[in-house]
C-alpha positions, 0 to 999 in steps of 0.5 A: 377633761384631759385623758391623764386627768380622767385616768387619775380619776378612774384609778382613785375610784377604783382604789376606793372601791378595792380598799383591801387590794389597794392597802395591800398594794401600798404595803408591798410598795411602801415597806421597802421605802419605809425600811431604806428611808428609816436606815438612811435617816438612822445612819445619818443621825447617828453619824457624829461628824467632826462639826457635830462633835466639836462641842463635846470634844473641845467646848469653847476652847481652841485645843485640848492637851493630854499629857502622855505618861513619862517616857512616852513619845508622841507622833501625830499626822498633820490632819490630826486623825491618828497618832502613835506612841513610840519611835524606837528612842529609849525612854531616857531620851523622851522629854519630861513632863511640863507644867501648865506654865510650860505648856502655855509658853509653847502655845504663845502669848494670850494662852489660858489653861484650865485643868481637864483630866479624864479617866475612870472612877470606881463607884459602889454601883460599878464604873463610870467615866470621870471628867475632872474640870470646872464645868463653870469655866466658859471654855467648857461650854457645850461639853456637858449640858446642865439639865437639872440642878446647878454646876458643881463647885470644888467638893461637889460633882455633876453626874449623867442621867444614866447613873440614876441620881438627882441633886442632893444624892451622894456619889460613893467612890471606892475608898473615898469620902462621898461626893454630893451631887448638885446637878445632872448633865447630859453629853450632847452625843452620848445619851447612855454615858455613865459619867461623873464630872467635877473640879476635884475627883478622888481616885481618878485613874487616868494613868491606866491604859493611856489614850488621849480619847479615853484617859489622861491629864491635861488641859483645855486651852483657850488661845488667841490664834488657832493652834497650827500643825507647827505648834502641834509638832513641837507639843508632841515633842514635849510629850503632849497629844493635841486636839486642835480646833483648827486641825479638827475642822481642816481634816479631810472628809471621806473620799467619794466612792467613784465608779465602785459606789456608782455601780453598787448604788445602781445595782441596789436601785435595779434590784430594789425596783425589781423586787418591789414590782414583782411583789406588787405585780400580782395585785395589779394583775388581779385588779385588771381582770376585775376591771376587764369589763369596765375597760372593754366598755371604755374601748367600745365607746371609742377609747384607744389602746393608749387610753386603756394603758394609761388608766392602768398605769394611772393606778400604779402612779396613784397607789405608788405615789401615795405609798411612797409619801406615807412610807417616807414620812413614817421612815424618817420618823422611825429613823430619828426615833430609832437613832435615839433608841439605838444609841441608848441600847448600845450603852457607853459606845452609843453615839447620836447626833442632832436629827439629820435627814439625808434628803438627796438619798431619801428622795432617791428612794422615794423616787424608786418607790414611785418607779416601782409602783409604775413598773408593777402595773406595766405588764397589766397595762400592756394586757389592758387592751386585749380582747374587749369584745370577748370580755363584753361577751363573757369570755376570757380575752385570748392572750398571746405568748410572746416567744421571743421573751424566753429566748431574750431572757435566756440570753441575758442569763447567759450573759449574766453568768459569763459576767459573773465568771469575769467579775469573780476575778476582780477584788471587789464583790460589787462587780459580782453583784452587778452581774448577778443583777443582769442574771436576775433580769434575764430570769424574770423574762424566763420564769413565765416559760418555766411556769408553763413547763412545770404545769404540764405534769399537773394531770398527774397530781391529786385533785387539790394540787392539780387544780392549784397548779393549773390555776397557777399556770392559766393566770401566768402573769400573776403566778410568774410575778410572784415566782420571780419575787421569791426567786430574787429574794432567795438568790440574794439570801443564798448568795450572801449565805454562801459568801459569808459562810466561806469567809467565816470558814476561811478566816477560821482555817487561816487563823494561826498563833504562836501560842496555845489558847488560854496562855497569858503573856507579859512582855516588857519593852525597853526597860533596865534590869531594876524596872524589869525585876520590880515588874516581875515581882508585881506579876508574881504577887498578882498571880499567887500560885500560878507557875511563870515560865520565863522568856528572853529577849536577844540583844547585840553587843551595843544593846539593840533589841532584835527579833528573830523571825521566819516566814511560813505559808499557813493555809495558803497565806504567807505568815511571819512568825517571831521565835520565842526564846526560853527553856523547858518550862516554856516548851511544856506550856507551848506543847501542853504536855511533856514531850521527851523527844522535843525536850531533849532536842531543846536541851541539846541546843536545837530549835523546836518548831511547830510549822513543818513547812519552815524546816528544810533539811533539818535547818530553820532560817531566821532573819534577826531584825532590829530598828537600831542594828544591822540585820542578819540571817541565821541557819539553825538546827531544828526539829519538828514537834507537835504543838498544844493547839490545832491552829498553833505555830511558832518556834522555840529557841534555846538560850544557848543557840541564840548566844552562840550566834553572838546575842546576849539574852535578857529576861523580858517576858513571862508566860503562864497558863492562866485565864484572867477574869473579866475586868481583871486589874492585872494590866492596870497594876503592871502599867503602874510599875511601867508603861512599857509592858504589854499583857496579852491573853491568847483567846484562840479563834473566837470569831463566830459565824456572821449572826447577820445570816439569820437576819437575812433569813428573817428578811427572807421569811417576811418577803417570801412568806408575805409575797407568797401569801399575798399572791395566794390570797389574790388567787383565792379571791380570783378563783370564785368560779372554781370555788362555786363549782367545787362547792356544787359538786360537794367538795368539802371546805378542806379541799379548797384550803389545800388548793390554796396551800398547794398554789403557795407551795408551788409558787414558793417552791418553784421560786426557791429552786430557781433562786437556789441555782442563781444564788449558788452561782453568785455565792461561789463567785462571791467566795473569791473576792471575799477569801482570796488574799492574792494571786497565789492564795486559792479561794475558799468555798464553803456551803452552809447546808442547814441555812440553805435547807431553811431557805429552800425547803423550810420557807416554801413549807412554812408559806404553804402551812400559812396558806392553810389558814387562808379564809376560803368560804364558799363562793356564790357564782352568778350563772347566765340562764 
């Protein structure tokens, strides 16, 4: 029998004999594999590729065409991935709407069109997406799959399962006759979609907030030849947005990440293997001490040191392989099931494709899990051949500390810190994480020395803590592995916490607006006076009793629109603002009160500016820009005033000042201190008057701190408390002689619980403190690439003190409290006469 085969047989026998420890090791190794495999599978399944989404977007058609509202011009990129509206032409120059015959002529001979329109349908139970087309036509095959009943004819509808209706039920649109449901259809990629489909739908609101992906009237086209980019450009000029099958499939995919992606993946792989090996390391260390006698007998019968190392490594290979196999299967299943659950939970926006397992990264994760199992057994394997004679004599083997390891670790830590300082200057945070991985590897080598140093004052502690700390120091390999695992997790969480909080504070401080929070703005684009009058009347009708302040649009003598802008530095960032033009009523809205000094300055023809840095020598420099007219520079008299909001800037110019500069002003803006209710129909009602209107509600700074911080804290809780409890539970099982001695001298049962809790506090506390120091350095370094916006912009560094307190103090206390319930019954020791 070969040595490797014999080692595997011995490893299998030992794993079966110590089933509890074996399960613990498999859980510690397999849990990260399960999580990463599940996430990879879930993301891949929920990522609907162009090919997977082709049937839902086009069915069997060669192209889908959406008619833009009158006066709107379309510009698509050749790859079809983006589009825009408007190119600066007046609305009168835009092409008129075409009918089906005209569109078919543009597509060429053999083209066949069927109506296909999308929008919103108001039902008695809420809103639903509406698809107005004949699902019986072969061109729609694959867009909506029939699950129950039959496809609808004119006057009938089909619904998706999310509406909760069955064939024979009635759909009740608001203000229209009920429609009978003949079938239940399912979207291939959106399981939670609320939709109604049929050849004839009442009150289809495709004109509201026109978007070719959400709403619009158009056609599905079956073509004899693929629709090329040349045809798409011509159709754009005719006011049609085009989704072509040929463009859809030929659009380029995402470019590879290159060096950055390789560094990121390498860093993640190193840290994942390191963390898993450190978590499982104490279990292998305890297993080695339990097998000392067996290994010593093998050595006495001629087994070499290599044979003993092979036997211990075989345990890591066996348990790591079994854990990886089970975790990979469970992770794939969890990812596939989770994709459906997440897509339904996300509601209307949730998407999911066909089951898809990214096998290359999944197999890479499995390989890392197997490698982590072997790495966790590496240190015990090196120690396996130590002192077989002493073991057979009943004495613990003498272990020799390697003096060079702490020095090598300190050198790696210094190199990692230097690399962190250098990486802080890079624009990508991935280099900071790579440097942090180097620092962490060095700390793993230094931590055994730290355990020995921090254990020296143990003689001054109370008995339970003294026993727990001395036991931890005595079994340094087991303790150092657990401390290093806590250190790695804490350092990562602290770094993420400081970086994310710094980014939040930077975004909060950098936020600025030219309008106070709560201000409603209605802006009109290029339109004549009659259209604006109708728009203003509709706004007044829809906002009864709300005072409306007028804003004005500067134009030159040829009718070209101008914007009067200035540049100011706001919290280190250059900000470009557009000055408003208006009167006293608009000034009162911008200041939130009546300011007699500012009102007098505006009445005298001066600009009122809310950015003090923009006014120099009592003058404000403006740049007048236009898409049609020549640019100009204006220096106007100005006074500085206080705005209504803390983050508010901007400037207000009186009409007389603008007109003295040679411009003509026309009312094209309305402002009101009024918050629209959720789901307000005002934007839709105004868009019916003209699509060239913009409705904006100033919400103020709305970004909350990243909730992912607390998800990181939850993950840290699982790893820190779980890893600490695993190590202390192994220590409690390994302290049978001490427990027997303490029981023999009359120590109460609670003392042993305090011993175990003290060891949990020592492991998690030391790991949290070292992790705090390492994570703080990394977090400060992360803050620069995350918050700096150019060479002249200083970085923002902010510390989330409550979060760090919960990590560094709360988690060790929680681990110690959880260890108090560890079962520590009296142990019976076998004594030699």
